[in-house]
Every structure is written in C-alpha cells, then in structure tokens.
PDB file of N, CA, C and O in Angstrom:
ATOM      1  N   MET A   1     137.813  85.717  86.496  1.00  0.00           N
ATOM      2  CA  MET A   1     139.077  85.115  86.887  1.00  0.00           C
ATOM      3  C   MET A   1     138.982  83.603  86.729  1.00  0.00           C
ATOM      4  O   MET A   1     138.090  82.965  87.287  1.00  0.00           O
ATOM      5  N   GLN A   2     139.912  83.038  85.962  1.00  0.00           N
ATOM      6  CA  GLN A   2     139.935  81.602  85.714  1.00  0.00           C
ATOM      7  C   GLN A   2     140.653  80.887  86.854  1.00  0.00           C
ATOM      8  O   GLN A   2     141.724  81.322  87.276  1.00  0.00           O
ATOM      9  N   PRO A   3     140.076  79.792  87.361  1.00  0.00           N
ATOM     10  CA  PRO A   3     140.796  79.027  88.389  1.00  0.00           C
ATOM     11  C   PRO A   3     141.993  78.313  87.771  1.00  0.00           C
ATOM     12  O   PRO A   3     141.977  77.956  86.593  1.00  0.00           O
ATOM     13  N   GLU A   4     143.014  78.115  88.568  1.00  0.00           N
ATOM     14  CA  GLU A   4     144.199  77.408  88.098  1.00  0.00           C
ATOM     15  C   GLU A   4     143.846  75.947  87.825  1.00  0.00           C
ATOM     16  O   GLU A   4     143.050  75.351  88.550  1.00  0.00           O
ATOM     17  N   PRO A   5     144.445  75.367  86.769  1.00  0.00           N
ATOM     18  CA  PRO A   5     144.209  73.934  86.541  1.00  0.00           C
ATOM     19  C   PRO A   5     144.941  73.106  87.588  1.00  0.00           C
ATOM     20  O   PRO A   5     145.882  73.576  88.228  1.00  0.00           O
ATOM     21  N   LEU A   6     144.491  71.866  87.749  1.00  0.00           N
ATOM     22  CA  LEU A   6     145.145  70.974  88.704  1.00  0.00           C
ATOM     23  C   LEU A   6     146.526  70.584  88.184  1.00  0.00           C
ATOM     24  O   LEU A   6     146.733  70.465  86.976  1.00  0.00           O
ATOM     25  N   HIS A   7     147.451  70.389  89.090  1.00  0.00           N
ATOM     26  CA  HIS A   7     148.805  69.963  88.746  1.00  0.00           C
ATOM     27  C   HIS A   7     148.868  68.448  88.887  1.00  0.00           C
ATOM     28  O   HIS A   7     149.136  67.921  89.967  1.00  0.00           O
ATOM     29  N   GLY A   8     148.617  67.755  87.776  1.00  0.00           N
ATOM     30  CA  GLY A   8     148.538  66.299  87.796  1.00  0.00           C
ATOM     31  C   GLY A   8     149.825  65.616  88.184  1.00  0.00           C
ATOM     32  O   GLY A   8     149.809  64.597  88.875  1.00  0.00           O
ATOM     33  N   ARG A   9     150.953  66.173  87.744  1.00  0.00           N
ATOM     34  CA  ARG A   9     152.244  65.562  88.072  1.00  0.00           C
ATOM     35  C   ARG A   9     152.471  65.564  89.579  1.00  0.00           C
ATOM     36  O   ARG A   9     152.979  64.594  90.142  1.00  0.00           O
ATOM     37  N   ARG A  10     152.090  66.658  90.224  1.00  0.00           N
ATOM     38  CA  ARG A  10     152.259  66.739  91.678  1.00  0.00           C
ATOM     39  C   ARG A  10     151.327  65.755  92.384  1.00  0.00           C
ATOM     40  O   ARG A  10     151.712  65.141  93.380  1.00  0.00           O
ATOM     41  N   ILE A  11     150.114  65.604  91.877  1.00  0.00           N
ATOM     42  CA  ILE A  11     149.159  64.664  92.472  1.00  0.00           C
ATOM     43  C   ILE A  11     149.701  63.237  92.385  1.00  0.00           C
ATOM     44  O   ILE A  11     149.616  62.475  93.348  1.00  0.00           O
ATOM     45  N   VAL A  12     150.259  62.881  91.225  1.00  0.00           N
ATOM     46  CA  VAL A  12     150.815  61.537  91.057  1.00  0.00           C
ATOM     47  C   VAL A  12     152.024  61.332  91.965  1.00  0.00           C
ATOM     48  O   VAL A  12     152.177  60.267  92.564  1.00  0.00           O
ATOM     49  N   LEU A  13     152.881  62.342  92.070  1.00  0.00           N
ATOM     50  CA  LEU A  13     154.058  62.238  92.936  1.00  0.00           C
ATOM     51  C   LEU A  13     153.651  62.049  94.397  1.00  0.00           C
ATOM     52  O   LEU A  13     154.215  61.213  95.104  1.00  0.00           O
ATOM     53  N   ILE A  14     152.670  62.829  94.842  1.00  0.00           N
ATOM     54  CA  ILE A  14     152.169  62.676  96.216  1.00  0.00           C
ATOM     55  C   ILE A  14     151.546  61.289  96.389  1.00  0.00           C
ATOM     56  O   ILE A  14     151.680  60.679  97.450  1.00  0.00           O
ATOM     57  N   GLY A  15     150.870  60.790  95.359  1.00  0.00           N
ATOM     58  CA  GLY A  15     150.300  59.443  95.415  1.00  0.00           C
ATOM     59  C   GLY A  15     151.373  58.381  95.568  1.00  0.00           C
ATOM     60  O   GLY A  15     151.198  57.421  96.318  1.00  0.00           O
ATOM     61  N   LEU A  16     152.487  58.550  94.859  1.00  0.00           N
ATOM     62  CA  LEU A  16     153.589  57.595  94.996  1.00  0.00           C
ATOM     63  C   LEU A  16     154.181  57.623  96.403  1.00  0.00           C
ATOM     64  O   LEU A  16     154.506  56.579  96.967  1.00  0.00           O
ATOM     65  N   VAL A  17     154.317  58.810  96.958  1.00  0.00           N
ATOM     66  CA  VAL A  17     154.813  58.930  98.331  1.00  0.00           C
ATOM     67  C   VAL A  17     153.844  58.229  99.296  1.00  0.00           C
ATOM     68  O   VAL A  17     154.274  57.517 100.203  1.00  0.00           O
ATOM     69  N   GLY A  18     152.547  58.432  99.097  1.00  0.00           N
ATOM     70  CA  GLY A  18     151.556  57.768  99.943  1.00  0.00           C
ATOM     71  C   GLY A  18     151.613  56.259  99.809  1.00  0.00           C
ATOM     72  O   GLY A  18     151.460  55.538 100.795  1.00  0.00           O
ATOM     73  N   GLY A  19     151.835  55.771  98.579  1.00  0.00           N
ATOM     74  CA  GLY A  19     151.966  54.333  98.379  1.00  0.00           C
ATOM     75  C   GLY A  19     153.181  53.771  99.094  1.00  0.00           C
ATOM     76  O   GLY A  19     153.121  52.684  99.669  1.00  0.00           O
ATOM     77  N   LEU A  20     154.291  54.513  99.058  1.00  0.00           N
ATOM     78  CA  LEU A  20     155.491  54.072  99.772  1.00  0.00           C
ATOM     79  C   LEU A  20     155.265  54.052 101.282  1.00  0.00           C
ATOM     80  O   LEU A  20     155.740  53.155 101.978  1.00  0.00           O
ATOM     81  N   ILE A  21     154.542  55.040 101.775  1.00  0.00           N
ATOM     82  CA  ILE A  21     154.228  55.050 103.211  1.00  0.00           C
ATOM     83  C   ILE A  21     153.344  53.851 103.559  1.00  0.00           C
ATOM     84  O   ILE A  21     153.556  53.199 104.581  1.00  0.00           O
ATOM     85  N   GLY A  22     152.354  53.562 102.710  1.00  0.00           N
ATOM     86  CA  GLY A  22     151.500  52.395 102.933  1.00  0.00           C
ATOM     87  C   GLY A  22     152.293  51.098 102.938  1.00  0.00           C
ATOM     88  O   GLY A  22     152.044  50.215 103.760  1.00  0.00           O
ATOM     89  N   LEU A  23     153.255  50.981 102.013  1.00  0.00           N
ATOM     90  CA  LEU A  23     154.096  49.778 101.988  1.00  0.00           C
ATOM     91  C   LEU A  23     154.983  49.697 103.216  1.00  0.00           C
ATOM     92  O   LEU A  23     155.197  48.609 103.750  1.00  0.00           O
ATOM     93  N   ALA A  24     155.500  50.826 103.672  1.00  0.00           N
ATOM     94  CA  ALA A  24     156.327  50.829 104.885  1.00  0.00           C
ATOM     95  C   ALA A  24     155.510  50.379 106.091  1.00  0.00           C
ATOM     96  O   ALA A  24     156.003  49.626 106.931  1.00  0.00           O
ATOM     97  N   VAL A  25     154.278  50.833 106.176  1.00  0.00           N
ATOM     98  CA  VAL A  25     153.396  50.408 107.274  1.00  0.00           C
ATOM     99  C   VAL A  25     153.130  48.908 107.173  1.00  0.00           C
ATOM    100  O   VAL A  25     153.089  48.214 108.188  1.00  0.00           O
ATOM    101  N   SER A  26     152.946  48.403 105.936  1.00  0.00           N
ATOM    102  CA  SER A  26     152.681  46.969 105.789  1.00  0.00           C
ATOM    103  C   SER A  26     153.889  46.134 106.225  1.00  0.00           C
ATOM    104  O   SER A  26     153.714  45.079 106.834  1.00  0.00           O
ATOM    105  N   PHE A  27     155.117  46.592 105.922  1.00  0.00           N
ATOM    106  CA  PHE A  27     156.296  45.858 106.375  1.00  0.00           C
ATOM    107  C   PHE A  27     156.427  45.912 107.892  1.00  0.00           C
ATOM    108  O   PHE A  27     156.821  44.928 108.519  1.00  0.00           O
ATOM    109  N   PHE A  28     156.098  47.049 108.478  1.00  0.00           N
ATOM    110  CA  PHE A  28     156.128  47.159 109.934  1.00  0.00           C
ATOM    111  C   PHE A  28     155.120  46.198 110.562  1.00  0.00           C
ATOM    112  O   PHE A  28     155.446  45.485 111.511  1.00  0.00           O
ATOM    113  N   LEU A  29     153.902  46.180 110.033  1.00  0.00           N
ATOM    114  CA  LEU A  29     152.886  45.285 110.592  1.00  0.00           C
ATOM    115  C   LEU A  29     153.244  43.827 110.350  1.00  0.00           C
ATOM    116  O   LEU A  29     152.918  42.966 111.168  1.00  0.00           O
ATOM    117  N   GLU A  30     153.908  43.539 109.242  1.00  0.00           N
ATOM    118  CA  GLU A  30     154.340  42.167 108.983  1.00  0.00           C
ATOM    119  C   GLU A  30     155.366  41.720 110.039  1.00  0.00           C
ATOM    120  O   GLU A  30     155.338  40.576 110.493  1.00  0.00           O
ATOM    121  N   SER A  31     156.261  42.627 110.420  1.00  0.00           N
ATOM    122  CA  SER A  31     157.237  42.257 111.451  1.00  0.00           C
ATOM    123  C   SER A  31     156.562  42.079 112.807  1.00  0.00           C
ATOM    124  O   SER A  31     156.996  41.252 113.608  1.00  0.00           O
ATOM    125  N   VAL A  32     155.515  42.837 113.070  1.00  0.00           N
ATOM    126  CA  VAL A  32     154.766  42.658 114.320  1.00  0.00           C
ATOM    127  C   VAL A  32     154.082  41.291 114.324  1.00  0.00           C
ATOM    128  O   VAL A  32     154.127  40.573 115.323  1.00  0.00           O
ATOM    129  N   VAL A  33     153.449  40.935 113.205  1.00  0.00           N
ATOM    130  CA  VAL A  33     152.745  39.649 113.117  1.00  0.00           C
ATOM    131  C   VAL A  33     153.743  38.498 113.160  1.00  0.00           C
ATOM    132  O   VAL A  33     153.431  37.433 113.692  1.00  0.00           O
ATOM    133  N   ALA A  34     154.936  38.695 112.609  1.00  0.00           N
ATOM    134  CA  ALA A  34     155.942  37.622 112.617  1.00  0.00           C
ATOM    135  C   ALA A  34     156.380  37.271 114.038  1.00  0.00           C
ATOM    136  O   ALA A  34     156.835  36.155 114.286  1.00  0.00           O
ATOM    137  N   ASN A  35     156.249  38.203 114.960  1.00  0.00           N
ATOM    138  CA  ASN A  35     156.646  37.949 116.349  1.00  0.00           C
ATOM    139  C   ASN A  35     155.471  37.543 117.227  1.00  0.00           C
ATOM    140  O   ASN A  35     155.551  37.638 118.452  1.00  0.00           O
ATOM    141  N   THR A  36     154.395  37.097 116.623  1.00  0.00           N
ATOM    142  CA  THR A  36     153.239  36.587 117.354  1.00  0.00           C
ATOM    143  C   THR A  36     153.013  35.136 116.938  1.00  0.00           C
ATOM    144  O   THR A  36     153.560  34.699 115.926  1.00  0.00           O
ATOM    145  N   PRO A  37     152.232  34.394 117.688  1.00  0.00           N
ATOM    146  CA  PRO A  37     151.994  32.981 117.333  1.00  0.00           C
ATOM    147  C   PRO A  37     151.003  32.789 116.176  1.00  0.00           C
ATOM    148  O   PRO A  37     150.695  31.652 115.816  1.00  0.00           O
ATOM    149  N   VAL A  38     150.507  33.869 115.599  1.00  0.00           N
ATOM    150  CA  VAL A  38     149.534  33.760 114.509  1.00  0.00           C
ATOM    151  C   VAL A  38     150.245  33.370 113.220  1.00  0.00           C
ATOM    152  O   VAL A  38     151.302  33.913 112.896  1.00  0.00           O
ATOM    153  N   ALA A  39     149.661  32.429 112.489  1.00  0.00           N
ATOM    154  CA  ALA A  39     150.221  32.017 111.202  1.00  0.00           C
ATOM    155  C   ALA A  39     149.453  32.728 110.077  1.00  0.00           C
ATOM    156  O   ALA A  39     148.238  32.578 109.951  1.00  0.00           O
ATOM    157  N   VAL A  40     150.178  33.497 109.269  1.00  0.00           N
ATOM    158  CA  VAL A  40     149.579  34.216 108.155  1.00  0.00           C
ATOM    159  C   VAL A  40     150.242  33.725 106.878  1.00  0.00           C
ATOM    160  O   VAL A  40     151.469  33.673 106.789  1.00  0.00           O
ATOM    161  N   THR A  41     149.440  33.368 105.903  1.00  0.00           N
ATOM    162  CA  THR A  41     149.985  32.849 104.649  1.00  0.00           C
ATOM    163  C   THR A  41     150.645  33.967 103.849  1.00  0.00           C
ATOM    164  O   THR A  41     150.344  35.146 104.034  1.00  0.00           O
ATOM    165  N   SER A  42     151.541  33.573 102.967  1.00  0.00           N
ATOM    166  CA  SER A  42     152.206  34.562 102.118  1.00  0.00           C
ATOM    167  C   SER A  42     151.204  35.196 101.151  1.00  0.00           C
ATOM    168  O   SER A  42     151.376  36.347 100.749  1.00  0.00           O
ATOM    169  N   TYR A  43     150.171  34.459 100.779  1.00  0.00           N
ATOM    170  CA  TYR A  43     149.112  34.998  99.918  1.00  0.00           C
ATOM    171  C   TYR A  43     148.391  36.150 100.619  1.00  0.00           C
ATOM    172  O   TYR A  43     148.135  37.189 100.012  1.00  0.00           O
ATOM    173  N   ALA A  44     148.069  35.962 101.885  1.00  0.00           N
ATOM    174  CA  ALA A  44     147.399  37.019 102.658  1.00  0.00           C
ATOM    175  C   ALA A  44     148.331  38.209 102.862  1.00  0.00           C
ATOM    176  O   ALA A  44     147.892  39.357 102.798  1.00  0.00           O
ATOM    177  N   GLN A  45     149.613  37.943 103.106  1.00  0.00           N
ATOM    178  CA  GLN A  45     150.573  39.037 103.271  1.00  0.00           C
ATOM    179  C   GLN A  45     150.708  39.855 101.992  1.00  0.00           C
ATOM    180  O   GLN A  45     150.806  41.081 102.041  1.00  0.00           O
ATOM    181  N   PHE A  46     150.712  39.176 100.848  1.00  0.00           N
ATOM    182  CA  PHE A  46     150.811  39.876  99.571  1.00  0.00           C
ATOM    183  C   PHE A  46     149.628  40.826  99.375  1.00  0.00           C
ATOM    184  O   PHE A  46     149.814  41.991  99.026  1.00  0.00           O
ATOM    185  N   TRP A  47     148.420  40.325  99.600  1.00  0.00           N
ATOM    186  CA  TRP A  47     147.237  41.171  99.397  1.00  0.00           C
ATOM    187  C   TRP A  47     147.136  42.263 100.454  1.00  0.00           C
ATOM    188  O   TRP A  47     146.588  43.333 100.188  1.00  0.00           O
ATOM    189  N   PHE A  48     147.651  42.009 101.632  1.00  0.00           N
ATOM    190  CA  PHE A  48     147.706  43.039 102.661  1.00  0.00           C
ATOM    191  C   PHE A  48     148.604  44.186 102.210  1.00  0.00           C
ATOM    192  O   PHE A  48     148.262  45.356 102.378  1.00  0.00           O
ATOM    193  N   ARG A  49     149.769  43.837 101.629  1.00  0.00           N
ATOM    194  CA  ARG A  49     150.671  44.872 101.103  1.00  0.00           C
ATOM    195  C   ARG A  49     150.035  45.632  99.961  1.00  0.00           C
ATOM    196  O   ARG A  49     150.135  46.857  99.894  1.00  0.00           O
ATOM    197  N   VAL A  50     149.390  44.923  99.074  1.00  0.00           N
ATOM    198  CA  VAL A  50     148.750  45.577  97.922  1.00  0.00           C
ATOM    199  C   VAL A  50     147.676  46.547  98.406  1.00  0.00           C
ATOM    200  O   VAL A  50     147.611  47.681  97.931  1.00  0.00           O
ATOM    201  N   LEU A  51     146.845  46.122  99.333  1.00  0.00           N
ATOM    202  CA  LEU A  51     145.769  46.980  99.832  1.00  0.00           C
ATOM    203  C   LEU A  51     146.308  48.201 100.570  1.00  0.00           C
ATOM    204  O   LEU A  51     145.825  49.311 100.347  1.00  0.00           O
ATOM    205  N   LEU A  52     147.283  48.025 101.432  1.00  0.00           N
ATOM    206  CA  LEU A  52     147.836  49.178 102.154  1.00  0.00           C
ATOM    207  C   LEU A  52     148.529  50.147 101.203  1.00  0.00           C
ATOM    208  O   LEU A  52     148.413  51.362 101.368  1.00  0.00           O
ATOM    209  N   GLY A  53     149.248  49.628 100.211  1.00  0.00           N
ATOM    210  CA  GLY A  53     149.878  50.498  99.221  1.00  0.00           C
ATOM    211  C   GLY A  53     148.850  51.252  98.398  1.00  0.00           C
ATOM    212  O   GLY A  53     149.005  52.445  98.137  1.00  0.00           O
ATOM    213  N   ALA A  54     147.794  50.550  97.987  1.00  0.00           N
ATOM    214  CA  ALA A  54     146.755  51.192  97.177  1.00  0.00           C
ATOM    215  C   ALA A  54     145.979  52.229  97.985  1.00  0.00           C
ATOM    216  O   ALA A  54     145.686  53.312  97.478  1.00  0.00           O
ATOM    217  N   PHE A  55     145.648  51.916  99.221  1.00  0.00           N
ATOM    218  CA  PHE A  55     144.916  52.884 100.047  1.00  0.00           C
ATOM    219  C   PHE A  55     145.771  54.102 100.370  1.00  0.00           C
ATOM    220  O   PHE A  55     145.266  55.224 100.406  1.00  0.00           O
ATOM    221  N   GLY A  56     147.069  53.884 100.607  1.00  0.00           N
ATOM    222  CA  GLY A  56     147.963  55.013 100.832  1.00  0.00           C
ATOM    223  C   GLY A  56     148.038  55.908  99.604  1.00  0.00           C
ATOM    224  O   GLY A  56     147.998  57.133  99.720  1.00  0.00           O
ATOM    225  N   THR A  57     148.145  55.298  98.431  1.00  0.00           N
ATOM    226  CA  THR A  57     148.189  56.060  97.180  1.00  0.00           C
ATOM    227  C   THR A  57     146.903  56.829  96.963  1.00  0.00           C
ATOM    228  O   THR A  57     146.931  58.032  96.703  1.00  0.00           O
ATOM    229  N   LEU A  58     145.786  56.148  97.068  1.00  0.00           N
ATOM    230  CA  LEU A  58     144.496  56.782  96.825  1.00  0.00           C
ATOM    231  C   LEU A  58     144.210  57.890  97.836  1.00  0.00           C
ATOM    232  O   LEU A  58     143.720  58.958  97.467  1.00  0.00           O
ATOM    233  N   GLY A  59     144.510  57.641  99.093  1.00  0.00           N
ATOM    234  CA  GLY A  59     144.249  58.646 100.118  1.00  0.00           C
ATOM    235  C   GLY A  59     145.072  59.907  99.914  1.00  0.00           C
ATOM    236  O   GLY A  59     144.548  61.017 100.010  1.00  0.00           O
ATOM    237  N   CYS A  60     146.359  59.740  99.634  1.00  0.00           N
ATOM    238  CA  CYS A  60     147.210  60.920  99.436  1.00  0.00           C
ATOM    239  C   CYS A  60     146.839  61.671  98.164  1.00  0.00           C
ATOM    240  O   CYS A  60     146.884  62.901  98.137  1.00  0.00           O
ATOM    241  N   MET A  61     146.473  60.944  97.105  1.00  0.00           N
ATOM    242  CA  MET A  61     146.055  61.618  95.871  1.00  0.00           C
ATOM    243  C   MET A  61     144.767  62.404  96.094  1.00  0.00           C
ATOM    244  O   MET A  61     144.616  63.511  95.578  1.00  0.00           O
ATOM    245  N   ALA A  62     143.849  61.843  96.853  1.00  0.00           N
ATOM    246  CA  ALA A  62     142.597  62.547  97.136  1.00  0.00           C
ATOM    247  C   ALA A  62     142.844  63.796  97.969  1.00  0.00           C
ATOM    248  O   ALA A  62     142.270  64.850  97.695  1.00  0.00           O
ATOM    249  N   LEU A  63     143.697  63.685  98.988  1.00  0.00           N
ATOM    250  CA  LEU A  63     143.998  64.849  99.822  1.00  0.00           C
ATOM    251  C   LEU A  63     144.667  65.964  99.027  1.00  0.00           C
ATOM    252  O   LEU A  63     144.332  67.136  99.200  1.00  0.00           O
ATOM    253  N   GLU A  64     145.608  65.609  98.158  1.00  0.00           N
ATOM    254  CA  GLU A  64     146.296  66.623  97.363  1.00  0.00           C
ATOM    255  C   GLU A  64     145.349  67.266  96.352  1.00  0.00           C
ATOM    256  O   GLU A  64     145.431  68.470  96.109  1.00  0.00           O
ATOM    257  N   THR A  65     144.457  66.481  95.763  1.00  0.00           N
ATOM    258  CA  THR A  65     143.492  67.032  94.819  1.00  0.00           C
ATOM    259  C   THR A  65     142.562  68.021  95.509  1.00  0.00           C
ATOM    260  O   THR A  65     142.304  69.100  94.975  1.00  0.00           O
ATOM    261  N   VAL A  66     142.061  67.672  96.674  1.00  0.00           N
ATOM    262  CA  VAL A  66     141.175  68.571  97.422  1.00  0.00           C
ATOM    263  C   VAL A  66     141.929  69.832  97.839  1.00  0.00           C
ATOM    264  O   VAL A  66     141.376  70.931  97.787  1.00  0.00           O
ATOM    265  N   ARG A  67     143.187  69.680  98.253  1.00  0.00           N
ATOM    266  CA  ARG A  67     143.983  70.845  98.637  1.00  0.00           C
ATOM    267  C   ARG A  67     144.155  71.794  97.450  1.00  0.00           C
ATOM    268  O   ARG A  67     144.026  73.009  97.600  1.00  0.00           O
ATOM    269  N   GLN A  68     144.446  71.240  96.273  1.00  0.00           N
ATOM    270  CA  GLN A  68     144.602  72.085  95.086  1.00  0.00           C
ATOM    271  C   GLN A  68     143.284  72.740  94.694  1.00  0.00           C
ATOM    272  O   GLN A  68     143.269  73.903  94.290  1.00  0.00           O
ATOM    273  N   LEU A  69     142.192  72.017  94.806  1.00  0.00           N
ATOM    274  CA  LEU A  69     140.885  72.601  94.482  1.00  0.00           C
ATOM    275  C   LEU A  69     140.537  73.739  95.434  1.00  0.00           C
ATOM    276  O   LEU A  69     140.022  74.772  95.005  1.00  0.00           O
ATOM    277  N   GLN A  70     140.812  73.559  96.711  1.00  0.00           N
ATOM    278  CA  GLN A  70     140.546  74.624  97.683  1.00  0.00           C
ATOM    279  C   GLN A  70     141.416  75.841  97.413  1.00  0.00           C
ATOM    280  O   GLN A  70     140.952  76.977  97.510  1.00  0.00           O
ATOM    281  N   GLU A  71     142.669  75.605  97.075  1.00  0.00           N
ATOM    282  CA  GLU A  71     143.601  76.700  96.820  1.00  0.00           C
ATOM    283  C   GLU A  71     143.215  77.493  95.575  1.00  0.00           C
ATOM    284  O   GLU A  71     143.419  78.706  95.519  1.00  0.00           O
ATOM    285  N   SER A  72     142.656  76.808  94.578  1.00  0.00           N
ATOM    286  CA  SER A  72     142.336  77.480  93.316  1.00  0.00           C
ATOM    287  C   SER A  72     140.896  77.987  93.257  1.00  0.00           C
ATOM    288  O   SER A  72     140.443  78.417  92.196  1.00  0.00           O
ATOM    289  N   ASN A  73     140.184  77.947  94.353  1.00  0.00           N
ATOM    290  CA  ASN A  73     138.809  78.435  94.374  1.00  0.00           C
ATOM    291  C   ASN A  73     138.805  79.938  94.060  1.00  0.00           C
ATOM    292  O   ASN A  73     139.457  80.712  94.761  1.00  0.00           O
ATOM    293  N   PRO A  74     138.079  80.358  93.016  1.00  0.00           N
ATOM    294  CA  PRO A  74     138.127  81.770  92.623  1.00  0.00           C
ATOM    295  C   PRO A  74     137.261  82.683  93.489  1.00  0.00           C
ATOM    296  O   PRO A  74     137.328  83.903  93.335  1.00  0.00           O
ATOM    297  N   ASP A  75     136.463  82.143  94.380  1.00  0.00           N
ATOM    298  CA  ASP A  75     135.563  82.955  95.194  1.00  0.00           C
ATOM    299  C   ASP A  75     136.334  83.629  96.327  1.00  0.00           C
ATOM    300  O   ASP A  75     136.850  82.941  97.207  1.00  0.00           O
ATOM    301  N   PRO A  76     136.423  84.965  96.323  1.00  0.00           N
ATOM    302  CA  PRO A  76     137.175  85.651  97.391  1.00  0.00           C
ATOM    303  C   PRO A  76     136.531  85.479  98.766  1.00  0.00           C
ATOM    304  O   PRO A  76     137.227  85.529  99.780  1.00  0.00           O
ATOM    305  N   GLU A  77     135.228  85.280  98.813  1.00  0.00           N
ATOM    306  CA  GLU A  77     134.543  85.079 100.097  1.00  0.00           C
ATOM    307  C   GLU A  77     135.001  83.775 100.757  1.00  0.00           C
ATOM    308  O   GLU A  77     135.131  83.704 101.979  1.00  0.00           O
ATOM    309  N   TYR A  78     135.244  82.755  99.948  1.00  0.00           N
ATOM    310  CA  TYR A  78     135.724  81.474 100.482  1.00  0.00           C
ATOM    311  C   TYR A  78     137.078  81.664 101.154  1.00  0.00           C
ATOM    312  O   TYR A  78     137.298  81.177 102.263  1.00  0.00           O
ATOM    313  N   HIS A  79     137.983  82.368 100.488  1.00  0.00           N
ATOM    314  CA  HIS A  79     139.311  82.572 101.054  1.00  0.00           C
ATOM    315  C   HIS A  79     139.264  83.470 102.285  1.00  0.00           C
ATOM    316  O   HIS A  79     140.063  83.296 103.205  1.00  0.00           O
ATOM    317  N   ARG A  80     138.341  84.424 102.316  1.00  0.00           N
ATOM    318  CA  ARG A  80     138.213  85.290 103.485  1.00  0.00           C
ATOM    319  C   ARG A  80     137.753  84.472 104.685  1.00  0.00           C
ATOM    320  O   ARG A  80     138.255  84.659 105.793  1.00  0.00           O
ATOM    321  N   GLN A  81     136.799  83.564 104.470  1.00  0.00           N
ATOM    322  CA  GLN A  81     136.315  82.713 105.556  1.00  0.00           C
ATOM    323  C   GLN A  81     137.418  81.797 106.065  1.00  0.00           C
ATOM    324  O   GLN A  81     137.511  81.549 107.267  1.00  0.00           O
ATOM    325  N   GLN A  82     138.258  81.290 105.160  1.00  0.00           N
ATOM    326  CA  GLN A  82     139.363  80.426 105.573  1.00  0.00           C
ATOM    327  C   GLN A  82     140.369  81.190 106.422  1.00  0.00           C
ATOM    328  O   GLN A  82     140.890  80.648 107.397  1.00  0.00           O
ATOM    329  N   GLN A  83     140.652  82.451 106.065  1.00  0.00           N
ATOM    330  CA  GLN A  83     141.591  83.247 106.839  1.00  0.00           C
ATOM    331  C   GLN A  83     141.025  83.553 108.219  1.00  0.00           C
ATOM    332  O   GLN A  83     141.762  83.568 109.205  1.00  0.00           O
ATOM    333  N   LEU A  84     139.717  83.798 108.294  1.00  0.00           N
ATOM    334  CA  LEU A  84     139.093  84.057 109.586  1.00  0.00           C
ATOM    335  C   LEU A  84     139.177  82.828 110.491  1.00  0.00           C
ATOM    336  O   LEU A  84     139.432  82.952 111.688  1.00  0.00           O
ATOM    337  N   ARG A  85     138.964  81.651 109.921  1.00  0.00           N
ATOM    338  CA  ARG A  85     139.038  80.414 110.710  1.00  0.00           C
ATOM    339  C   ARG A  85     140.448  80.174 111.215  1.00  0.00           C
ATOM    340  O   ARG A  85     140.636  79.785 112.368  1.00  0.00           O
ATOM    341  N   ARG A  86     141.449  80.401 110.362  1.00  0.00           N
ATOM    342  CA  ARG A  86     142.839  80.209 110.784  1.00  0.00           C
ATOM    343  C   ARG A  86     143.213  81.193 111.882  1.00  0.00           C
ATOM    344  O   ARG A  86     143.895  80.831 112.841  1.00  0.00           O
ATOM    345  N   GLY A  87     142.771  82.429 111.742  1.00  0.00           N
ATOM    346  CA  GLY A  87     143.098  83.447 112.737  1.00  0.00           C
ATOM    347  C   GLY A  87     142.448  83.156 114.078  1.00  0.00           C
ATOM    348  O   GLY A  87     143.057  83.370 115.126  1.00  0.00           O
ATOM    349  N   ARG A  88     141.222  82.673 114.049  1.00  0.00           N
ATOM    350  CA  ARG A  88     140.505  82.379 115.292  1.00  0.00           C
ATOM    351  C   ARG A  88     141.104  81.158 115.989  1.00  0.00           C
ATOM    352  O   ARG A  88     141.154  81.105 117.218  1.00  0.00           O
ATOM    353  N   GLY A  89     141.557  80.176 115.205  1.00  0.00           N
ATOM    354  CA  GLY A  89     142.087  78.951 115.800  1.00  0.00           C
ATOM    355  C   GLY A  89     143.472  79.113 116.386  1.00  0.00           C
ATOM    356  O   GLY A  89     143.873  78.317 117.235  1.00  0.00           O
ATOM    357  N   SER A  90     144.215  80.120 115.958  1.00  0.00           N
ATOM    358  CA  SER A  90     145.583  80.271 116.444  1.00  0.00           C
ATOM    359  C   SER A  90     145.670  81.035 117.763  1.00  0.00           C
ATOM    360  O   SER A  90     146.731  81.063 118.387  1.00  0.00           O
ATOM    361  N   ARG A  91     144.588  81.647 118.189  1.00  0.00           N
ATOM    362  CA  ARG A  91     144.608  82.398 119.457  1.00  0.00           C
ATOM    363  C   ARG A  91     144.509  81.447 120.631  1.00  0.00           C
ATOM    364  O   ARG A  91     143.908  80.377 120.541  1.00  0.00           O
ATOM    365  N   GLY A  92     145.101  81.855 121.717  1.00  0.00           N
ATOM    366  CA  GLY A  92     145.039  81.049 122.948  1.00  0.00           C
ATOM    367  C   GLY A  92     143.734  81.283 123.671  1.00  0.00           C
ATOM    368  O   GLY A  92     142.959  82.156 123.278  1.00  0.00           O
ATOM    369  N   PRO A  93     143.467  80.507 124.739  1.00  0.00           N
ATOM    370  CA  PRO A  93     142.202  80.648 125.486  1.00  0.00           C
ATOM    371  C   PRO A  93     142.139  81.906 126.304  1.00  0.00           C
ATOM    372  O   PRO A  93     141.139  82.154 126.980  1.00  0.00           O
TER     373      PRO A  93
END
C-alpha cells in the first residue's frame, strides 16, 4: 500500500493563515506597547512583525505537514494505537 503524497497547496494555505495570525498578534502587541511608556523604534516594530509572521507561517506549515504524515502512515498498527489512545482519553474518571 502506497502512502498518500503530501498536499502542498494545503500546507501553503495553512502557512498563510498562520502568517496572518502572527501578524494579527504583532498588531495587538504593538497596540499594547503603544499604551506603555516604553519607546520602541519603527525599525524594531518592523522586525517584530516580520518575525511573528514568519514564525506563525513556519509553525503552522510544520503542524500541517506532521498531521498529513501521520494521517498517511501505511502501518495499520500505528493507526490502531492512535484509536486506542483517543478512546482511552475520552472516558471520564
């Protein structure tokens, strides 16, 4: 049984969503800093936005890639173990 190939378009789309979330967080944090007595240069704000956007993109792309790899694992024992873990975790005490 051949494993399914990765869906690159979906990975990129999820990465873009993660980048937008990172940028939204950077604008939120910028408004928080604007209401404090700390002076932050526009140069630092620019690189802060770039870093948060890039980390959001990279993090979401990595998570989606791992999710697709786990889903396409051809080993039936792996999927059986995952179902057992989900079933055990959903029960109450």
